[in-house]
N, C-alpha and C positions, 0 to 999 in steps of 0.2 A: 684447097681445103676447105670443108665447111664450117663455120663460127659455129664454137658451144654456144648453145643457150644458158641461160640463170633461171635457175629454179628455185624457189622457197614452196615451203609444204607445210600447212598448218602451224606456224610460229605463233608461241605463245610466250611473252617475256613482260616477267613482273619488276619493276623498280619502286623502292620506295615503299612498299607496302601497296601499289597502284596497279595493277597490272594494264600496261600500257598499249602491247600488241594483244590480241585474244582470237586466237585463230587465222592468221594472216597467212593466204596464198600468193603466187607469184611468179607469174613466167615472165622476163624477158627474151625474146627468140633475138638475135641477128637482124640487122638495121630497125630494131623497134629500138625506140627512144621514150622512155618512158615516166611521167613526170609525178613527184607526189607532192600531194597538195594537203593544208586541212590545218586548222587553227593549231597553235604555239600547245605542243604538249600532247600532240594527236600520235607521233609514233613515226614521224617523219625520218630523223636520225638515227631512231635505235633502230628500224629496219635496215636502215643505208649500213648500221654499224654487223646488225647480223647476216647481210648478205655480202659482206665483205669479211667477216670471218674474225673483226676484230672484237667481238661479243658472240657469247655463245646464249642460244635460246633454250626457255625453260623445258619444253620441248617444238618437237618440230624441227624438221629437216633443211637444208643450202644445198644444192649443189652446183655447184661455181667453175667457171673455167677456172685452168692455173693459171693462166697469163691474164690477171686481172686489175686493175688499177683505182684506186680510192683516193680522194682527194681528200686527206684529213686537216684537220681545222688548220693546224701547226704543221711543218716539216719536221719531218723523221729523224735528222740530224743536229749534230752540237753547233752552238752557235758559231763557234771557230770555224765552221766547214766554209769554205771559200765557192761560190759561185759556180767556179769550173767542175769543181766534184758533184757538184749537183747534175750540171748538163752533162757527165762522161757518166755516172749512173742511168741518165735517161736513154742516153746514147748508147751504152753497155750491149744492149741483145743485138740493134740492129749491125756492129761492130763485128759481135761474132758472128752473125749469119754471115756477111763477107769476109769474114777469117775462113769460116766452115769451108763455104762455098772455091775458097779461093784452095784449101785445102784439097777435099776432095775431087777440083778441078786437074790435080796433080795429078792424085793417084787412077784418076779417069784416063788419062794421058800413056799413063803404064799399062792398065788393065782397060781398054773402053769398050772390054764388051762385059766387064762382072756385073749381071743382071740386080745382085745385092746392094753391090757400088753406084749403079744405075738408080734403082730405089732408093736409095736414101739421099742423092745428088737432088733427085727430085723433089722431093717432100722440103728438103733444105731451101730450094730457089723456090718453091712457092711460096714459103712460109715468108721467103724474102720480098719478094714480089708484093704478100699481102703488108710486110710492115711496111714498103718501101723503103727498103733497107741503102736505097744507091741514095737515096735523095736525104737521107736524114738529118747529114748535117746541115745544107743547106735549107732543110724544114727548120730544125733548132732555131737557123739565126731568124724565120720569117715570124714563126712564132712568139719569139722574145719581141720583137719589133714589134708587132701586132699587140701583143699585151701591153706594151709600153714599159719594156726593159730593156731594149736595143741599144742606150747609151750607158749599161749600167757595166762598169770595170770590173771582168769575169774573176779576177785577183780579189773582190772584196768578200768580207766573211759575211754569213748570215746576220750577226749580232750588229753590224752596220746599218742595214737593210731595217726601212718602217715596217710594219703586220701589216701592213699594205703590202709593198715589196714583196715582202716573202710569200704570202696567198696568192699571189700572181706568179710569183716563181713554180710554187707547186704545184699549180694549173698547169704551167707550160712541160714541165716536166713529164705530165703525163698523156699531155698533147704530143712532145715529141716521142714518147714510147710506143704509142697507137696499139693498147691494149685490146687484148679481146673482148672485154668488158668493162665499162668504167662505170665509178659511183662517183655522184657530185652531190655534195651537200652545200647550198647558196652560192656557185660557182661566181655568180654577177657581182656580189661583194666586192668592194675596191675597185671595181670594173667602170669606167668611162663607156661613153655611148661608143666609141670605135673598137673600143677592145671588148667591149660585148659582142657587136655585131660582128666581129673578126671570131670570138667563141663560137657561137652559133651559126659561123659557116664551116670552121671546123666540126662541130658536132655531129652535123651533116652529113657530113662527107665519108665518117667513122662506118665501117661496113659491119663492127659488132654492136653488141647490145649496150646501151646509155639508161641509168637510173638517175634521175636527179628530184630533189626536192629543192624547190624553191619557193619563193615568195614575189619573183620578178615577171610577171602577166606578158610584159612583153616578150623575154626569153622564152619562156613557156611557149607562149604562141606558136614563135618561130621555130623552133627547135620538136617541140613534143611530137609524137604520134601514137602517145595516149595518156590518159592521164587518169591517176589512181588518187579518188578522198579517200583519205584515213577519218572522217570524220565520222563520230557515230550514226550507225545508220540501221534499221531495224532485221538488214538480211547483211550489215557489215559492209565494209569496205565496196566500194561501187567503184568500177572502172568504165572509162567513158572515152570511146575511141576517138578521136581527131583530138587540135591542138586546142589553146584555151578558149578562143574564141567561139568553138562550136561545145565546149563544156557552157561556157558562159550563157550561150543561148539555150544551151537543154535546161540549165540550172533554172533559170526563167520561167520556161513553160512548163518547167515541173513545180513551180509553188507555185504559178497559176491554175494547174491542175489541182494543188492541194488545196488555195481557195476557195476554185469550184465547189468542190466536192465537199470542204466543210461550210460552204456557205446552203448547199442542196441538203446537206443533214441536219442542219441546225432546222430550216425549215419543215424538214419531213419530224424531228422532233416535235417542232412545235406542233403541228397539224396532229399526230398522235397522241400526245399530251392532250390537245383539244376535244380529237373523236373519242378516246378516255372518258372525258370529263363529262361531254355536250354532246356531241355529236351521233355516237352509238345509240342514244337514249332517242332520238329524231325519227322514228318508223313512220310515223303515218301522226295524223294530227289527232290531237285526243277529245273523242268525239263520244258520245254514249249510243245503244244498239237502237237499228231502228225498229219498227213493230215487224217487221216483215225478217226481220233474223235474230229475234231474241232469243229464240231456243238455241240458236250455235252461236251468240257473241262471245258464252264463257269457252268457248273450244278456241275462237277465232282471239282470244285475248291471252290464252297460252300461247298461242303460237307466236305471236307479236313477241313476249314476254323471252321466249326461246331464240327469237329473232335477234333481241337486244342484247343477250347475255351473252350469244354466241361473236357477235360483233364487240361488244367489251373486250371479251375474251383475245379476240385477232389483233385487234389495237393494242391490247396491255400487253401480250406476248411481243408483237414486233416493236411498241416501245422500248421491252426490258432487252432484247437483243441487240436494237441500233444504238442504245444507251451502253451496250456492255463492248460494241465493235467501232463506236465512230471514231474518228480522228481526229488528234488533239489539232487545237487550233493552232496556225501557222503561228511561226516565230516573228516578231514585228521587226522589220526592216532598221536600220538603224534610221533617223531623222531628226534633225534640226529644224523645228516648226515652231518658230519663234520670231515674233513681231514686233514693234515699237508701237507703247503703249501712250493715253493718255498721263502724263505725269513722268518722273524716273527711271519707273520700272520696266519691266517689259510683259507680255502677253503671252504664254507657252501653252501651245497645244497638246494635250496628251491624253488621247485614246478619245480624241472629239470633243473633248472637255476642255474648259480655256480658264486658267489660275491665276491671278496676276502676285508678280515678286518682286520681291525688292533688288534695288540697283545692288549688283555683286560686289564685295568687298574683298579684300587680301586676302588671301587664304588663310584658318586659321591653324591649319596642321601644318603651313609651310611647305604645300608642295612643287617643289621648285620646275616638275615638270609642266605645270598648269595656272596660271594666273588669269583669275577674273577680276578686276579694279578699275574704280572709275577713275577720270585722271587726275581728279582733285586727290586720292587717295596714293597715288603712286609716284614715286619719286622722281617728282621733274626735274631736267634739269635744267642749269641757270640760263638756258637759252631758249627754252620752252614759253611757251604762250599760249591762251585760252583765245579764239578767234572768237571777234565780237559778232561776227556774223552768223546768224543761227538759223538761217535761210534754209527750207526741205532742199537746195539745189547746191549748198555751200560743201566742198570738202568734210570729212569728218576731221581727216589729218592733211597738214601740208607742209612740203621739204620744201626746202629754197638752199641750194648753197650748202648743203648739209657734206660734212668729212669726217672718217672717224681716223686720223692716223695710221697710214698701215694698213689698214682693214677696209673701208670704204668711201666711197666719193660719189654723190647726188648731187647731179647737178640741179633738179628739179623733178619732185613728184607729190601729184595729187592723191588722194584715196576717196573717193566721190560715196555714198552714201549706200548704194545697193553696187559697188562695185564689186567685180570678181577679178583679182590681180595673182596671177602667177607670176613668181621669181624664180629665177633659172641662171646660171649661171656653172664654170668650172671650180673646184674646191678652192675656198683661200680667196675668193671675190666679195664676199660679206652677205652673204644671202642671210644668216642667221644675225648675223650685225643689224643688218635694215629691219626685222623684223624688231631686234630687243629695241631699237630707237624708235621704229612705230607706237609700240608698246610705253615708252615712257622711262624703261628700264636700263638705257644707257645715254649718258650724256653723250652729245657730238658739236663739233663748229655749225654756224652756220643758223637760219630759222627752222625751228618746227613749231607749227601753230597747229591747236587740235581743237574741237569743238568743247563748247565748256559743260561740264558734266559727263564725258562719252565714256560709256564702258569698253573695257579694251578684254579680251580673252587670250593667251599664249600659251600654247603646248610644246614645248622646248623640244631638245632632242631627247633631254637625260632629263626621267623624272623622279626625286628623290625627296622623300617626304620625310619631315623632322622626327616623326614618331613611326619608327617601323616595327614599334610594337603592337600599334593600334591597328585592327582589323580593315578591311577595303571598306564595310561596310558601315562600322565607328566614323571611319573619315569621311565617308561622304553626308552623314546626317551630320557630322560637328561642321562640316564646309557650306551644307545647304540650310541647316537650321533643320529640324523636324518637320513642319509644316510642308515646305518644299520638297523634302525626302519623302513625304508621303502622297505627295501629291506625282512626282517622279520617281517611283520607287527603281533603284541601283538594277534592282533586279529585272524587270521591265525593259532594261535599253539594250538586254544581248550584249553586252561588250565584258561580262564577267560570269564563269560558269560560278553554280547555286552555291556547288563545293567550295567556292574561291573569294566567298563574300564574308567568312566569319573566318578566314585565315590572316593573320599578321603580312601589311602590305612587305614587311622585311623577306617574307619567304617567297615571296612573288616572282615572277620573272621578269624581265625586263620589258615584256609584252603587255603582260597584266596589268604592271603598274601603269604604262601608258595607255592600255583601255581606260584605269579608273577616271588618270587625268582627263583626258576626252571626254569620261564620260561626267565629270564635273562640268564641263562648258556646255554638252549636251543639255545638261538638266539646267543650267540658267545662261541660257546663248546670248553674250556678248554683242555691243552694237558692232564692233570692229572684232571678227574673229580672227587669230592669226596664227598662222599650223607649220610648224618646220618639220620638214620629214616627215607629214603625217602620215604616211604608207609604211614607213617604219615597223616591224616588228606585230604587224597586223598580215592575218590571211588573204588571202586573192578575193575570197570570198567578199571580206571585210571592207576591203579597200575597195571595192566596184561601190558598196553602197555608201560606202562616206562618199565617197565622190559622187553618188547621186545627191545624196542628203544635201552638200555643199550648191547643189544649186537654184532650188526654193527659200535654201535657208540662210540662218541668221544675219539682216544689216550686208555689213561688207565684209569680205574673206580676202585673204590676202595668204598663201601659199610659195613657201618655198621649200621647191622638189628637184629630184634627179630622179626622181619616176617617171621612165619612157612610157610607160602605157597612158600612167594619168597627164606625162605632159602633151601628147600625140591626141589625147580627147578634150584638152582643156578648151571651154567654151568663152571664158573671157578674155582680160589682155595680156600681155605680158611683158616683162620687164625683164634681160637680162643685163645681167653684172659685166663687167669684167677688169681683172686685178687692178689697183689701183698704182 
């Protein structure tokens, strides 16, 4: 039986007065696995809900297979429902196939030549084969084990499970079902490396269409046959053939073409402006008439003036046209362009200029997600001390026999001046705890030594501002000071859209608040930058820019991350933590 396609035509959806989707069309044919990417708010989840029929478009239409699966954020069951009931529902169609085949087989034994009965039996047999119904129970056990749920008692209620376990159970139920089309929203949330690899293998084996919204670049690269970029573009969303690696290469080439066209047009504009003012008037050397040409001099002079006027008009016309149609300046990629300066400050390069900054101080707005402070201003635990060794080769921070009971144990760790250190490990192994100790925000047993006057910036996983009524722009200015905020405008960093700069931070999404916290660190890079899961809530493109920016940029960098794409491409040292 041919698998049906999932079709969307000219979808429009407005939410909260904002047009989230504007004329989106999409074809997801059987065997195609389409990834939806874009910034937060670009409409990925909204599009999935429209495709699933969980929401209705303001205009446009969706043609979907009757057998469609949609990964909801929460399981559509009461908290008292037992795991076995969820699995029974996932296996219901397969069991119905087998029961119906048994019934039809019994009827065929009595009427083996009945053409209608033979046709019905054949269609049901084909359906059962596509669903692999005979293997459903074994598949259920395999899927549960692959997603880390194999050890759960099936008699447990959903209310007794963690949020991550409920999310994985919802995903397992869909994989067991094997629907004709599958819609997934951030499916790798709550998955460790082995579970994510198992999911990738399962999705590649599905015969039907898959549409997935996600930020996980490793997942997008392993699974997708096509990517749809929902970020605003002149001609609407752009579909790219291939996985994430191909998409990233195409985006780099596209940006290079954009930068080249912009540079060439600016050069041409400068030439035309010069031509209209000077060059067009230089037709011939300025000289008077010779004796043998006095009679015709006036006629030739008129012809020269006519040539001048024509050239000026042509240049002016071309200048006016090019000024009207020129491409805009490419957005500047995210960059940390800081370096250590003489004295306590830092020198930060912005658009080719350098401005001296004062040493960062604790956030006046109380931005819990981003702290940039000097070691003297931070809450120094009793066991911490400033190292007398301030030589260029000495470490910025040194840990010896450091322990936070029940959370972290580190025999020894030095963070050098230009270190690039990746901290990995499973959940609960102390990655965030280690960053808090390095930042001087958490007391620990053992010895913690820091350089005198060390500036430290910490981006935590949860960003909370004490004054949610203040706008992003207001907080940015108050944190940095007016002079620094003017030198490095928030709008120039590309982390927040212009429309969001004046919005109260309490009304921004989690990802937008995190971007503001990151902007505060970008604008005033510390000598030691600590980033806890920095790619969470960021679009894949911005994650790429952040990774590239960490290479040349500010002092030492310590990153704690579960991001598989980042970990595979990391060029510095790696420290893997294990549970204490």
